[in-house]
C-alpha positions in Angstrom: 250.2 -68.8 237.4 249.3 -67.2 234.1 250.0 -64.0 232.2 247.6 -61.8 230.2 249.4 -58.8 228.8 251.7 -57.8 231.6 249.2 -58.8 234.3 250.4 -61.7 236.4 247.8 -63.7 238.4 248.8 -66.3 240.9 247.0 -68.5 243.4 248.5 -68.3 246.9 247.6 -70.7 249.7 244.0 -71.9 249.8 242.1 -68.7 249.7 244.2 -66.0 248.0 244.9 -64.6 244.6 247.8 -62.2 243.9 247.7 -59.9 240.9 250.7 -57.8 239.9 251.2 -55.3 237.1 253.5 -52.4 236.4 252.7 -49.1 234.9 254.8 -46.4 233.4 253.7 -43.6 235.8 254.4 -42.3 239.2 252.6 -44.0 242.1 250.6 -40.9 243.2 249.0 -40.8 239.8 248.3 -44.5 239.8 246.9 -44.2 243.3 244.6 -41.4 242.0 243.4 -43.7 239.2 242.4 -46.3 241.8 240.6 -43.8 244.1 239.1 -40.9 242.1 235.7 -41.7 240.4 236.3 -39.5 237.4 239.5 -41.5 236.7 238.2 -44.9 237.7 235.3 -44.6 235.2 237.8 -44.1 232.4 239.5 -47.5 232.8 237.7 -50.0 235.2 235.0 -51.3 233.0 236.2 -54.9 232.5 236.0 -56.6 229.2 235.1 -54.9 226.0 231.3 -54.4 225.7 230.9 -53.2 229.3 230.7 -49.7 230.8 231.0 -48.5 234.3 227.9 -46.4 234.8 227.9 -45.9 238.5 231.2 -45.1 240.4 231.0 -43.6 243.9 233.9 -43.4 246.3 233.9 -42.1 249.9 237.7 -42.3 250.4 238.1 -42.6 254.1 238.5 -45.4 256.6 235.0 -46.8 256.9 233.9 -45.1 253.7 232.0 -47.0 251.0 232.6 -47.4 247.3 230.1 -48.7 244.7 230.5 -49.7 241.1 227.7 -50.7 238.7 228.8 -52.1 235.3 226.4 -52.3 232.4 226.7 -54.9 229.6 226.0 -52.7 226.5 224.6 -55.5 224.4 221.6 -56.3 226.5 221.6 -53.6 229.2 222.1 -56.1 232.1 224.0 -54.8 235.1 226.4 -56.1 237.7 227.0 -54.2 241.0 229.8 -54.4 243.6 231.1 -52.4 246.4 232.7 -52.5 249.8 234.3 -50.6 252.6 237.7 -49.0 252.9 239.6 -50.5 255.8 243.0 -48.7 255.4 244.1 -45.8 253.3 247.8 -45.0 253.3 247.9 -43.2 250.0 249.8 -43.4 247.7 251.3 -46.6 249.1 248.5 -48.9 250.3 244.8 -49.4 250.1 242.8 -52.0 251.9 239.1 -52.6 251.1 236.4 -55.2 251.1 234.6 -56.3 248.0 231.3 -58.1 247.5 229.0 -58.4 244.5 225.2 -57.8 244.5 224.6 -61.1 242.8 227.3 -63.1 244.5 229.1 -65.1 241.9 231.5 -66.3 244.5 230.5 -66.9 248.2 231.2 -64.3 250.8 233.2 -61.2 250.8 236.8 -60.6 249.7 239.5 -58.4 251.3 241.7 -56.6 248.7 245.1 -55.2 249.8 246.7 -53.1 247.0 250.2 -51.8 247.4 251.8 -49.2 245.1 255.6 -49.3 244.8 257.5 -46.8 242.6 260.9 -47.5 241.1 262.5 -45.2 238.7 259.2 -43.6 237.7 257.4 -46.9 237.2 254.8 -48.1 239.6 254.4 -51.7 240.5 251.0 -52.7 242.0 250.3 -55.9 243.9 246.7 -56.7 244.7 246.3 -59.5 247.3 242.7 -60.8 247.3 241.8 -62.9 250.3 238.5 -64.8 249.9 236.4 -66.2 252.7 236.7 -69.7 251.3 238.8 -71.8 248.9 235.7 -72.4 246.9 235.3 -68.7 246.4 238.8 -68.3 245.3 238.6 -71.3 242.9 235.3 -70.0 241.4 237.1 -66.7 240.6 240.1 -68.5 239.1 237.7 -70.5 236.7 235.9 -67.3 235.7 236.9 -64.9 232.9 238.0 -62.4 235.6 241.7 -62.5 234.5 240.9 -61.4 230.9 238.6 -58.6 232.1 241.1 -57.4 234.6 243.9 -57.5 231.9 241.8 -55.4 229.6 241.0 -52.9 232.3 244.7 -52.6 233.3 245.7 -52.1 229.6 243.1 -49.2 229.5 244.7 -47.8 232.7 248.1 -47.8 231.1 246.7 -45.9 228.1 244.9 -43.4 230.5 248.2 -42.9 232.5 250.0 -42.2 229.2 247.4 -39.6 228.3 247.5 -38.0 231.8 251.3 -37.8 231.9 251.4 -36.2 228.4 248.9 -33.5 229.3 249.6 -30.9 232.0 245.9 -30.5 232.5 245.4 -34.3 232.7 245.8 -34.7 236.4 242.8 -33.8 238.4 
C-alpha cells in the first residue's frame, strides 16, 4: 500500500489493484469528468510532459472508448481503449482496458464506484488483471505517480467547474 497525494493504491489478492481518491465535488460532476471527452481531455493526461490528443467515448453498454496520449518531448504516442460493460451513472462504471503496445499482458477490467458523502465524492477503482504477472508489472511501473498527477489535475478542474456556473457542460 502506498500514498501519492491523496491517492491510495493497494494490491488485493493475486490479480487486483484498488485505487481510492476523494474529491471535493458532487458525484454527478465527478462522473461527468470520467465520461465526457471534453472534460477527460482536461485532466487525464498522466505525468507532466504528456497530452491526451485523442479521446473518444461512446458511453453505452457495448460502446467503445479510445485514448491516445502523446509524449511532448519526442512525439511518441501511447494508445489504449476498451468497451463499456456496465453504466450506472453516476454511481458505477465498468469497462475493459487494453493498451496498443501491451506493457502488461492481457486486458484489465476496471470497476469504478462513485460515492458521495456531504458533497464530497469518494471514488474506488478496482482493476482486475488477467494474470498476477500483469498486476505486478503495473505495480512496478510509474503508473501510480502518473495517476496521482492526473487526479490532482481532476481536483483542480472540479474546483474550476464548481466555481463557474457555465463550467458544467
